[in-house]
MDAnalysis code that builds the backbone (N, CA, C; Angstrom):
import MDAnalysis as mda
import numpy as np

u = mda.Universe.empty(564, n_residues=188, atom_resindex=np.repeat(np.arange(188), 3), trajectory=True)
u.add_TopologyAttr("name", ["N", "CA", "C"] * 188)
u.add_TopologyAttr("resid", np.arange(1, 189))
u.add_TopologyAttr("resname", ["UNK", "UNK", "UNK", "UNK", "UNK", "UNK", "UNK", "UNK", "UNK", "UNK", "UNK", "UNK", "UNK", "UNK", "UNK", "UNK", "UNK", "UNK", "UNK", "UNK", "UNK", "UNK", "UNK", "UNK", "UNK", "UNK", "UNK", "UNK", "UNK", "UNK", "UNK", "UNK", "UNK", "UNK", "UNK", "UNK", "UNK", "UNK", "UNK", "UNK", "UNK", "UNK", "UNK", "UNK", "UNK", "UNK", "UNK", "UNK", "UNK", "UNK", "UNK", "UNK", "UNK", "UNK", "UNK", "UNK", "UNK", "UNK", "UNK", "UNK", "UNK", "UNK", "UNK", "UNK", "UNK", "UNK", "UNK", "UNK", "UNK", "UNK", "UNK", "UNK", "UNK", "UNK", "UNK", "UNK", "UNK", "UNK", "UNK", "UNK", "UNK", "UNK", "UNK", "UNK", "UNK", "UNK", "UNK", "UNK", "UNK", "UNK", "UNK", "UNK", "UNK", "UNK", "UNK", "UNK", "UNK", "UNK", "UNK", "UNK", "UNK", "UNK", "UNK", "UNK", "UNK", "UNK", "UNK", "UNK", "UNK", "UNK", "UNK", "UNK", "UNK", "UNK", "UNK", "UNK", "UNK", "UNK", "UNK", "UNK", "UNK", "UNK", "UNK", "UNK", "UNK", "UNK", "UNK", "UNK", "UNK", "UNK", "UNK", "UNK", "UNK", "UNK", "UNK", "UNK", "UNK", "UNK", "UNK", "UNK", "UNK", "UNK", "UNK", "UNK", "UNK", "UNK", "UNK", "UNK", "UNK", "UNK", "UNK", "UNK", "UNK", "UNK", "UNK", "UNK", "UNK", "UNK", "UNK", "UNK", "UNK", "UNK", "UNK", "UNK", "UNK", "UNK", "UNK", "UNK", "UNK", "UNK", "UNK", "UNK", "UNK", "UNK", "UNK", "UNK", "UNK", "UNK", "UNK", "UNK", "UNK", "UNK", "UNK", "UNK", "UNK", "UNK", "UNK", "UNK"])
u.atoms.positions = np.array([
    [-37.153, -31.902, -5.974],
    [-36.230, -31.318, -5.021],
    [-34.846, -31.271, -5.663],
    [-34.241, -30.117, -5.568],
    [-32.885, -29.970, -6.099],
    [-31.888, -30.165, -4.979],
    [-30.743, -30.667, -5.333],
    [-29.677, -30.778, -4.347],
    [-28.398, -30.232, -4.967],
    [-27.536, -29.797, -4.121],
    [-26.280, -29.257, -4.617],
    [-25.147, -30.151, -4.160],
    [-24.068, -30.028, -4.849],
    [-22.886, -30.800, -4.496],
    [-21.652, -30.017, -4.856],
    [-20.555, -30.436, -4.333],
    [-19.285, -29.774, -4.617],
    [-18.822, -30.184, -6.014],
    [-18.413, -29.221, -6.814],
    [-17.935, -29.554, -8.154],
    [-16.556, -30.205, -8.085],
    [-16.232, -30.944, -9.102],
    [-14.892, -31.498, -9.225],
    [-13.929, -30.365, -9.520],
    [-12.828, -30.361, -8.841],
    [-11.820, -29.340, -9.084],
    [-10.884, -29.901, -10.155],
    [-11.257, -29.552, -11.397],
    [-10.513, -30.064, -12.540],
    [-10.417, -28.981, -13.609],
    [-9.916, -29.348, -14.773],
    [-9.740, -28.370, -15.848],
    [-11.057, -27.715, -16.246],
    [-12.125, -28.474, -16.226],
    [-13.440, -27.920, -16.573],
    [-13.850, -26.849, -15.557],
    [-13.572, -27.113, -14.297],
    [-13.850, -26.157, -13.226],
    [-13.117, -24.848, -13.497],
    [-11.828, -24.929, -13.829],
    [-11.032, -23.735, -14.109],
    [-11.583, -22.992, -15.316],
    [-11.980, -23.724, -16.339],
    [-12.514, -23.112, -17.552],
    [-13.798, -22.341, -17.264],
    [-14.620, -22.851, -16.353],
    [-15.848, -22.155, -15.982],
    [-15.562, -20.783, -15.362],
    [-14.365, -20.608, -14.811],
    [-13.966, -19.319, -14.254],
    [-13.220, -18.471, -15.272],
    [-13.206, -18.938, -16.518],
    [-12.567, -18.170, -17.586],
    [-11.058, -18.297, -17.608],
    [-10.521, -19.325, -16.962],
    [-9.072, -19.509, -16.914],
    [-8.671, -20.501, -17.996],
    [-7.933, -19.990, -18.966],
    [-7.423, -20.855, -20.024],
    [-6.153, -21.515, -19.509],
    [-6.032, -22.810, -19.722],
    [-4.865, -23.519, -19.235],
    [-5.198, -24.469, -18.103],
    [-6.474, -24.551, -17.763],
    [-6.927, -25.517, -16.781],
    [-6.435, -25.266, -15.364],
    [-6.430, -26.344, -14.597],
    [-6.074, -26.255, -13.178],
    [-4.628, -25.849, -12.979],
    [-3.757, -26.264, -13.881],
    [-2.351, -25.892, -13.741],
    [-2.210, -24.366, -13.775],
    [-2.888, -23.728, -14.727],
    [-2.837, -22.272, -14.826],
    [-3.528, -21.622, -13.634],
    [-4.635, -22.221, -13.189],
    [-5.350, -21.671, -12.038],
    [-4.451, -21.693, -10.800],
    [-3.731, -22.783, -10.601],
    [-2.807, -22.870, -9.466],
    [-1.716, -21.801, -9.576],
    [-1.185, -21.621, -10.777],
    [-0.153, -20.592, -10.992],
    [-0.713, -19.205, -10.675],
    [-1.936, -18.933, -11.136],
    [-2.558, -17.627, -10.892],
    [-2.801, -17.385, -9.403],
    [-3.286, -18.413, -8.711],
    [-3.543, -18.287, -7.277],
    [-2.227, -18.042, -6.546],
    [-1.197, -18.806, -6.903],
    [0.120, -18.637, -6.268],
    [0.658, -17.219, -6.501],
    [0.541, -16.755, -7.735],
    [1.024, -15.415, -8.088],
    [0.288, -14.347, -7.271],
    [-1.031, -14.495, -7.140],
    [-1.823, -13.540, -6.363],
    [-1.443, -13.569, -4.879],
    [-1.245, -14.760, -4.333],
    [-0.855, -14.869, -2.930],
    [0.531, -14.272, -2.697],
    [1.448, -14.503, -3.629],
    [2.790, -13.929, -3.504],
    [2.736, -12.402, -3.568],
    [1.892, -11.861, -4.464],
    [1.739, -10.407, -4.562],
    [1.155, -9.851, -3.261],
    [0.149, -10.520, -2.719],
    [-0.439, -10.080, -1.453],
    [0.579, -10.146, -0.327],
    [1.386, -11.206, -0.315],
    [2.394, -11.353, 0.727],
    [3.449, -10.252, 0.617],
    [3.907, -9.950, -0.598],
    [4.880, -8.865, -0.778],
    [4.298, -7.540, -0.289],
    [3.046, -7.275, -0.654],
    [2.398, -6.042, -0.224],
    [2.252, -5.979, 1.287],
    [1.840, -7.077, 1.895],
    [1.673, -7.112, 3.352],
    [3.021, -6.963, 4.044],
    [4.059, -7.594, 3.497],
    [5.403, -7.483, 4.080],
    [5.889, -6.028, 3.996],
    [5.711, -5.417, 2.841],
    [6.113, -4.021, 2.660],
    [5.364, -3.130, 3.637],
    [4.057, -3.334, 3.761],
    [3.248, -2.528, 4.685],
    [3.676, -2.735, 6.137],
    [3.984, -3.982, 6.496],
    [4.412, -4.281, 7.865],
    [5.751, -3.610, 8.163],
    [6.694, -3.700, 7.220],
    [7.990, -3.044, 7.416],
    [7.822, -1.531, 7.521],
    [7.007, -0.973, 6.631],
    [6.768, 0.470, 6.652],
    [6.138, 0.882, 7.979],
    [5.177, 0.115, 8.441],
    [4.515, 0.416, 9.716],
    [5.516, 0.352, 10.865],
    [6.363, -0.662, 10.885],
    [7.356, -0.787, 11.952],
    [8.315, 0.400, 11.957],
    [8.807, 0.759, 10.775],
    [9.751, 1.876, 10.676],
    [9.071, 3.186, 11.045],
    [7.888, 3.428, 10.499],
    [7.215, 4.707, 10.790],
    [6.779, 4.790, 12.248],
    [6.379, 3.667, 12.840],
    [6.045, 3.675, 14.274],
    [7.273, 4.048, 15.107],
    [8.433, 3.474, 14.742],
    [9.668, 3.776, 15.481],
    [10.059, 5.240, 15.299],
    [9.940, 5.750, 14.074],
    [10.260, 7.160, 13.829],
    [9.300, 8.079, 14.582],
    [8.006, 7.751, 14.543],
    [7.004, 8.575, 15.231],
    [7.267, 8.603, 16.735],
    [7.658, 7.470, 17.292],
    [7.948, 7.412, 18.725],
    [9.236, 8.177, 19.042],
    [10.249, 7.985, 18.232],
    [11.559, 8.625, 18.463],
    [11.469, 10.138, 18.346],
    [10.654, 10.637, 17.412],
    [10.570, 12.075, 17.162],
    [9.193, 12.644, 17.503],
    [8.584, 12.121, 18.551],
    [7.244, 12.560, 18.956],
    [7.210, 14.035, 19.339],
    [8.347, 14.569, 19.782],
    [8.369, 15.973, 20.211],
    [8.783, 16.916, 19.080],
    [8.982, 16.392, 17.903],
    [9.351, 17.184, 16.733],
    [8.187, 18.106, 16.393],
    [8.414, 19.420, 16.457],
    [7.313, 20.362, 16.223],
    [6.969, 20.436, 14.730],
    [5.704, 20.628, 14.484],
    [5.203, 20.683, 13.101],
    [4.316, 21.908, 12.944],
    [4.259, 22.467, 11.746],
    [3.422, 23.656, 11.528],
    [1.931, 23.331, 11.635],
    [1.220, 24.161, 12.363],
    [-0.217, 23.955, 12.527],
    [-0.949, 24.054, 11.185],
    [-0.439, 24.894, 10.290],
    [-1.088, 25.027, 8.973],
    [-1.043, 23.702, 8.213],
    [0.059, 22.961, 8.345],
    [0.167, 21.648, 7.677],
    [-0.805, 20.654, 8.300],
    [-0.965, 20.727, 9.614],
    [-1.909, 19.846, 10.309],
    [-3.336, 20.170, 9.874],
    [-3.677, 21.462, 9.796],
    [-5.025, 21.857, 9.359],
    [-5.296, 21.360, 7.935],
    [-4.309, 21.476, 7.058],
    [-4.475, 21.007, 5.690],
    [-4.687, 19.489, 5.662],
    [-3.934, 18.776, 6.483],
    [-4.084, 17.317, 6.552],
    [-5.456, 16.951, 7.115],
    [-5.931, 17.711, 8.107],
    [-7.269, 17.478, 8.661],
    [-8.337, 17.637, 7.583],
    [-8.194, 18.664, 6.757],
    [-9.152, 18.883, 5.662],
    [-9.125, 17.711, 4.680],
    [-7.929, 17.232, 4.359],
    [-7.825, 16.095, 3.436],
    [-8.437, 14.837, 4.049],
    [-8.207, 14.631, 5.331],
    [-8.775, 13.457, 6.002],
    [-10.300, 13.534, 6.032],
    [-10.843, 14.728, 6.318],
    [-12.297, 14.911, 6.309],
    [-12.858, 14.624, 4.918],
    [-12.173, 15.112, 3.886],
    [-12.616, 14.877, 2.505],
    [-12.602, 13.383, 2.186],
    [-11.584, 12.668, 2.661],
    [-11.521, 11.218, 2.434],
    [-12.670, 10.502, 3.131],
    [-12.965, 10.924, 4.360],
    [-14.069, 10.314, 5.108],
    [-15.391, 10.556, 4.379],
    [-15.614, 11.810, 3.928],
    [-16.863, 12.121, 3.209],
    [-16.956, 11.347, 1.901],
    [-15.839, 11.218, 1.195],
    [-15.845, 10.477, -0.068],
    [-16.157, 8.998, 0.167],
    [-15.603, 8.456, 1.242],
    [-15.790, 7.041, 1.516],
    [-17.154, 6.727, 2.128],
    [-17.650, 7.609, 3.017],
    [-18.867, 7.295, 3.765],
    [-20.046, 8.206, 3.474],
    [-19.841, 9.217, 2.644],
    [-20.936, 10.110, 2.304],
    [-20.777, 11.473, 2.941],
    [-21.415, 12.445, 2.327],
    [-21.278, 13.841, 2.768],
    [-21.837, 14.107, 4.158],
    [-22.755, 13.278, 4.616],
    [-23.350, 13.535, 5.922],
    [-22.421, 13.140, 7.078],
    [-21.363, 12.384, 6.807],
    [-20.423, 11.987, 7.849],
    [-19.382, 13.093, 8.012],
    [-19.258, 13.583, 9.239],
    [-18.298, 14.633, 9.538],
    [-17.722, 14.348, 10.922],
    [-16.532, 13.754, 10.959],
    [-15.920, 13.408, 12.237],
    [-15.375, 14.651, 12.921],
    [-15.470, 14.704, 14.239],
    [-14.932, 15.858, 14.977],
    [-13.419, 15.977, 14.762],
    [-12.959, 17.208, 14.685],
    [-11.541, 17.476, 14.437],
    [-10.651, 16.835, 15.492],
    [-11.070, 16.863, 16.759],
    [-10.226, 16.303, 17.821],
    [-10.046, 14.786, 17.678],
    [-10.979, 14.156, 16.982],
    [-10.869, 12.722, 16.747],
    [-9.835, 12.428, 15.657],
    [-9.711, 13.319, 14.682],
    [-8.788, 13.133, 13.576],
    [-7.407, 13.742, 13.829],
    [-7.327, 14.697, 14.751],
    [-6.078, 15.450, 14.950],
    [-4.860, 14.570, 15.234],
    [-4.916, 13.573, 16.129],
    [-3.706, 12.769, 16.379],
    [-3.192, 12.087, 15.102],
    [-4.091, 11.570, 14.306],
    [-3.691, 10.935, 13.046],
    [-3.115, 11.935, 12.067],
    [-3.710, 13.109, 12.009],
    [-3.222, 14.156, 11.106],
    [-1.829, 14.616, 11.530],
    [-1.637, 14.809, 12.822],
    [-0.320, 15.226, 13.320],
    [0.734, 14.160, 13.016],
    [0.366, 12.910, 13.210],
    [1.304, 11.804, 12.934],
    [1.675, 11.781, 11.462],
    [0.674, 11.899, 10.585],
    [0.935, 11.876, 9.143],
    [1.826, 13.030, 8.715],
    [1.556, 14.214, 9.238],
    [2.373, 15.383, 8.890],
    [3.799, 15.193, 9.409],
    [3.930, 14.793, 10.664],
    [5.254, 14.592, 11.259],
    [6.041, 13.561, 10.448],
    [5.417, 12.448, 10.126],
    [6.107, 11.411, 9.351],
    [6.431, 11.894, 7.944],
    [5.543, 12.663, 7.355],
    [5.817, 13.213, 6.028],
    [7.074, 14.065, 6.033],
    [7.193, 14.937, 7.048],
    [8.390, 15.777, 7.174],
    [9.635, 14.922, 7.433],
    [9.521, 13.948, 8.334],
    [10.672, 13.108, 8.664],
    [11.141, 12.297, 7.453],
    [10.201, 11.661, 6.755],
    [10.571, 10.858, 5.592],
    [11.171, 11.726, 4.490],
    [10.595, 12.905, 4.279],
    [11.127, 13.819, 3.259],
    [12.532, 14.277, 3.635],
    [12.758, 14.532, 4.912],
    [14.087, 14.980, 5.348],
    [15.122, 13.860, 5.218],
    [14.740, 12.646, 5.544],
    [15.660, 11.509, 5.364],
    [15.999, 11.366, 3.882],
    [15.000, 11.460, 3.027],
    [15.235, 11.356, 1.581],
    [16.153, 12.477, 1.112],
    [15.933, 13.690, 1.596],
    [16.758, 14.829, 1.193],
    [18.196, 14.668, 1.672],
    [18.357, 14.335, 2.947],
    [19.700, 14.230, 3.521],
    [20.537, 13.127, 2.879],
    [19.879, 12.110, 2.376],
    [20.614, 10.961, 1.839],
    [20.472, 10.837, 0.320],
    [20.053, 11.959, -0.294],
    [19.961, 12.042, -1.760],
    [19.177, 10.878, -2.377],
    [18.059, 10.560, -1.772],
    [17.204, 9.503, -2.301],
    [16.238, 10.124, -3.305],
    [16.385, 9.750, -4.556],
    [15.485, 10.211, -5.610],
    [14.517, 9.097, -5.939],
    [13.368, 9.473, -6.444],
    [12.354, 8.486, -6.805],
    [12.923, 7.572, -7.882],
    [12.873, 6.287, -7.617],
    [13.385, 5.272, -8.532],
    [12.334, 5.013, -9.618],
    [12.609, 5.502, -10.827],
    [11.651, 5.401, -11.941],
    [11.338, 3.936, -12.277],
    [12.323, 3.062, -12.159],
    [12.084, 1.640, -12.448],
    [11.106, 1.029, -11.447],
    [11.236, 1.434, -10.186],
    [10.300, 0.939, -9.168],
    [8.894, 1.468, -9.426],
    [8.801, 2.708, -9.879],
    [7.493, 3.288, -10.204],
    [6.849, 2.477, -11.319],
    [7.599, 2.213, -12.376],
    [7.073, 1.427, -13.502],
    [6.681, 0.023, -13.052],
    [7.517, -0.583, -12.213],
    [7.215, -1.935, -11.719],
    [5.943, -1.932, -10.878],
    [5.754, -0.896, -10.068],
    [4.551, -0.803, -9.235],
    [3.307, -0.660, -10.098],
    [3.391, 0.189, -11.115],
    [2.255, 0.379, -12.016],
    [1.933, -0.934, -12.725],
    [2.966, -1.631, -13.185],
    [2.762, -2.919, -13.859],
    [2.137, -3.935, -12.913],
    [2.573, -3.928, -11.655],
    [2.021, -4.861, -10.669],
    [0.539, -4.570, -10.413],
    [0.195, -3.305, -10.323],
    [-1.212, -2.925, -10.149],
    [-2.014, -3.336, -11.378],
    [-1.468, -3.050, -12.548],
    [-2.169, -3.300, -13.802],
    [-2.432, -4.780, -14.049],
    [-1.523, -5.635, -13.603],
    [-1.681, -7.062, -13.896],
    [-2.878, -7.698, -13.206],
    [-3.474, -6.984, -12.264],
    [-4.662, -7.521, -11.592],
    [-5.939, -7.232, -12.369],
    [-5.828, -6.502, -13.481],
    [-6.990, -6.139, -14.294],
    [-7.009, -6.951, -15.584],
    [-8.194, -6.992, -16.218],
    [-8.354, -7.744, -17.457],
    [-7.505, -7.191, -18.598],
    [-7.368, -5.862, -18.645],
    [-6.597, -5.238, -19.716],
    [-5.478, -4.387, -19.104],
    [-4.352, -5.020, -18.746],
    [-3.266, -4.297, -18.069],
    [-2.743, -3.093, -18.850],
    [-2.656, -3.188, -20.161],
    [-2.101, -2.075, -20.936],
    [-2.971, -0.823, -20.819],
    [-4.280, -0.999, -20.709],
    [-5.192, 0.130, -20.507],
    [-4.946, 0.812, -19.169],
    [-4.737, 0.006, -18.142],
    [-4.504, 0.535, -16.797],
    [-3.167, 1.284, -16.753],
    [-2.151, 0.715, -17.382],
    [-0.836, 1.371, -17.435],
    [-0.967, 2.721, -18.122],
    [-1.693, 2.761, -19.214],
    [-1.890, 4.016, -19.949],
    [-2.665, 5.028, -19.095],
    [-3.664, 4.557, -18.360],
    [-4.432, 5.424, -17.470],
    [-3.512, 6.080, -16.439],
    [-2.637, 5.290, -15.828],
    [-1.696, 5.839, -14.846],
    [-0.763, 6.853, -15.487],
    [-0.240, 6.530, -16.649],
    [0.723, 7.418, -17.309],
    [0.100, 8.756, -17.700],
    [-1.202, 8.780, -17.923],
    [-1.871, 10.012, -18.339],
    [-2.427, 10.822, -17.168],
    [-2.315, 10.285, -15.948],
    [-2.910, 10.945, -14.794],
    [-1.805, 11.319, -13.795],
    [-1.485, 12.600, -13.746],
    [-0.408, 13.078, -12.871],
    [-0.676, 12.772, -11.397],
    [-1.936, 12.816, -10.998],
    [-2.272, 12.541, -9.599],
    [-1.979, 11.074, -9.251],
    [-2.368, 10.155, -10.140],
    [-2.099, 8.734, -9.891],
    [-0.600, 8.456, -9.886],
    [0.123, 9.041, -10.833],
    [1.582, 8.872, -10.877],
    [2.202, 9.442, -9.605],
    [1.722, 10.593, -9.165],
    [2.242, 11.211, -7.944],
    [2.046, 10.321, -6.729],
    [0.894, 9.671, -6.631],
    [0.637, 8.764, -5.514],
    [1.619, 7.596, -5.534],
    [1.850, 7.040, -6.719],
    [2.787, 5.917, -6.850],
    [4.201, 6.396, -6.513],
    [4.587, 7.549, -7.026],
    [5.928, 8.077, -6.754],
    [6.129, 8.309, -5.257],
    [5.135, 8.877, -4.586],
    [5.237, 9.095, -3.135],
    [5.388, 7.776, -2.387],
    [4.609, 6.798, -2.792],
    [4.663, 5.489, -2.160],
    [6.039, 4.843, -2.369],
    [6.562, 4.948, -3.580],
    [7.880, 4.369, -3.888],
    [8.967, 5.085, -3.091],
    [8.900, 6.400, -3.016],
    [9.913, 7.140, -2.246],
    [9.842, 6.766, -0.763],
    [8.635, 6.617, -0.235],
    [8.491, 6.174, 1.156],
    [9.156, 4.815, 1.352],
    [8.941, 3.909, 0.402],
    [9.560, 2.585, 0.491],
    [11.080, 2.691, 0.424],
    [11.585, 3.582, -0.412],
    [13.028, 3.766, -0.513],
    [13.595, 4.286, 0.807],
    [12.876, 5.194, 1.466],
    [13.320, 5.705, 2.770],
    [13.283, 4.571, 3.790],
    [12.213, 3.786, 3.784],
    [12.114, 2.648, 4.701],
    [13.280, 1.696, 4.452],
    [13.578, 1.414, 3.182],
    [14.715, 0.550, 2.853],
    [16.013, 1.125, 3.415],
    [16.200, 2.447, 3.259],
    [17.410, 3.089, 3.762],
    [17.488, 2.947, 5.281],
    [16.386, 3.203, 5.960],
    [16.363, 3.087, 7.423],
    [16.688, 1.655, 7.832],
    [16.085, 0.683, 7.168],
    [16.337, -0.721, 7.505],
    [17.795, -1.106, 7.280],
    [18.409, -0.558, 6.241],
    [19.820, -0.850, 5.957],
    [20.740, -0.204, 6.983],
    [20.313, 0.881, 7.618],
    [21.182, 1.653, 8.493],
    [20.775, 1.612, 9.963],
    [19.812, 0.811, 10.282],
    [19.340, 0.728, 11.664],
    [19.650, -0.665, 12.216],
    [19.537, -0.777, 13.495],
    [19.661, -2.075, 14.136],
    [18.307, -2.783, 13.972],
    [18.308, -3.867, 13.224],
    [17.056, -4.542, 12.868],
    [17.064, -5.964, 13.412],
    [15.931, -6.369, 13.936],
    [15.745, -7.733, 14.389],
    [14.684, -8.374, 13.504],
    [15.063, -9.444, 12.820],
    [14.106, -10.148, 11.968],
    [13.110, -10.914, 12.825],
    [11.902, -10.994, 12.331],
    [10.847, -11.710, 13.035],
    [10.193, -12.668, 12.041],
    [10.274, -13.958, 12.330],
    [9.643, -14.963, 11.486],
    [8.133, -14.903, 11.676],
    [7.404, -14.964, 10.542],
    [5.949, -14.951, 10.599],
    [5.409, -15.919, 9.563],
    [4.286, -16.517, 9.872],
    [3.607, -17.322, 8.874],
    [2.838, -16.374, 7.958],
    [2.384, -16.902, 6.844],
    [1.584, -16.089, 5.920],
    [0.368, -15.538, 6.638],
    [-0.300, -16.366, 7.404],
    [-1.506, -15.949, 8.133],
    [-1.184, -14.833, 9.130],
    [-0.098, -14.988, 9.896],
    [0.288, -13.963, 10.858],
    [0.585, -12.640, 10.143],
    [1.291, -12.721, 9.032],
    [1.628, -11.522, 8.271],
    [0.372, -10.817, 7.787],
    [-0.558, -11.569, 7.226],
    [-1.777, -10.979, 6.687],
    [-2.640, -10.389, 7.794],
    [-2.624, -10.981, 8.965],
    [-3.419, -10.483, 10.095],
    [-2.771, -9.263, 10.755],
    [-1.453, -9.095, 10.589],
    [-0.753, -8.025, 11.283],
    [-0.894, -6.680, 10.612],
    [-1.320, -6.675, 9.372],
    [-1.387, -5.415, 8.621],
    [-2.744, -4.779, 8.742],
])
């Protein structure tokens, strides 16, 4: 009869996971990963709060139906890519989300235009580096991003959205809300 037991959490344990530097390095890596997750969750929470407020404030802002139809097509393509070609959600189910995305896209772009917010190249590079550091060969991932205009475009759009959110937060009446790590991770 075999029995199992909990392993000792020591340098040998860390080495079995391929971590050079033992438990000290493993603790540093875990801390770094948790901090990265927390930054991402905080950014997402702030973005969600700002975009929810903008969507509510400008709910009556008219948008072109052609832009909504294009967004619906993109959403359908994402659903099919994620769940398979046989999944086809009804348009009326996706329309509110598509309208919201289009409306927010126009609003964020207009805020960026009115306030001369240009894509911060340093933030783009930092974002790519942050993504890359989660892989075994970060330099390969960085090179992949640099050679792919679509991937760079996604990062640039995300960075510009964050810059607009930062601008809104700097210029709006903001109330800070204390949250634990668990609350933050659950809220996103």
